[in-house]
C-alpha positions in Angstrom: 21.1 -9.0 -10.4 18.9 -8.4 -7.1 18.5 -4.8 -8.4 17.5 -6.0 -11.3 15.0 -8.4 -10.0 13.6 -5.5 -7.5 13.1 -3.3 -10.7 11.1 -5.9 -12.3 9.0 -6.8 -9.3 8.5 -3.2 -9.0 7.6 -1.9 -12.2 5.1 -5.1 -11.9 3.1 -3.9 -8.7 3.1 -0.3 -10.3 1.5 -2.2 -13.4 -0.7 -4.4 -11.2 -2.3 -1.9 -9.1 -2.9 0.6 -12.3 -5.3 -2.3 -13.3 -6.6 -2.6 -9.7 -7.6 1.6 -9.9 -10.7 0.5 -12.4 -10.8 -3.5 -10.7 -12.0 -4.1 -7.3 -8.7 -4.1 -5.0 -5.9 -1.8 -3.3 -4.6 -0.2 -6.4 -3.3 3.3 -4.6 -1.3 0.9 -2.0 -0.3 -1.7 -4.7 1.2 1.5 -7.1 3.0 2.7 -4.0 4.5 -0.8 -2.8 5.7 -0.8 -6.5 7.4 2.7 -6.1 8.7 1.7 -2.9 10.5 -1.5 -4.3 11.8 0.2 -7.1 15.0 2.7 -7.6 14.9 5.9 -9.6 15.7 8.8 -9.5 13.3 11.3 -7.7 11.5 8.7 -6.3 11.5 10.4 -2.8 9.7 13.6 -3.9 7.3 11.6 -6.3 6.0 9.3 -2.9 5.5 12.4 -0.8 3.8 14.1 -3.8 1.5 10.8 -4.1 0.7 10.8 -0.5 -0.4 14.3 0.2 -3.1 13.9 -2.9 -6.7 14.0 -1.4 -7.4 10.7 -3.3 -4.6 8.8 -1.2 -6.4 10.2 2.7 -9.9 9.2 1.2 -9.0 5.6 -0.1 -7.2 5.7 3.9 -10.0 6.7 5.7 -12.1 4.4 4.0 -10.1 1.0 4.1 -9.9 2.9 8.1 -13.9 2.8 8.1 -13.8 -1.4 6.7 -11.7 -2.7 9.2 -13.6 -0.6 12.3 -16.5 -1.8 11.3 -15.8 -5.3 10.2 -17.0 -8.4 12.6 -13.8 -10.3 12.1 -12.2 -10.0 15.5 -8.5 -10.7 16.2 -7.7 -13.7 19.0 -4.1 -13.4 20.0 -2.2 -15.9 22.2 -0.7 -13.7 24.0 -2.4 -12.4 27.1 -1.1 -9.0 29.1 -0.3 -9.4 32.5 -1.5 -7.3 35.0 0.9 -5.8 37.1 
């Protein structure tokens, strides 16, 4: 039952990610998350092929540039001790 639920959730994420390719949102990352969750033959080779595409790398560069240029500062409650 657990495997069935994971596969259904993965397929749902793949469909939602496909819609996000056209709509605003992280579509490719959602599709990859759905692929990681599901279990089917040839999954590992398919994920490797998707990660090698130019679209995937451009998408990651775009996300990284948005993170670097954002004004959101993450405050940590832990302080580093200098030795």
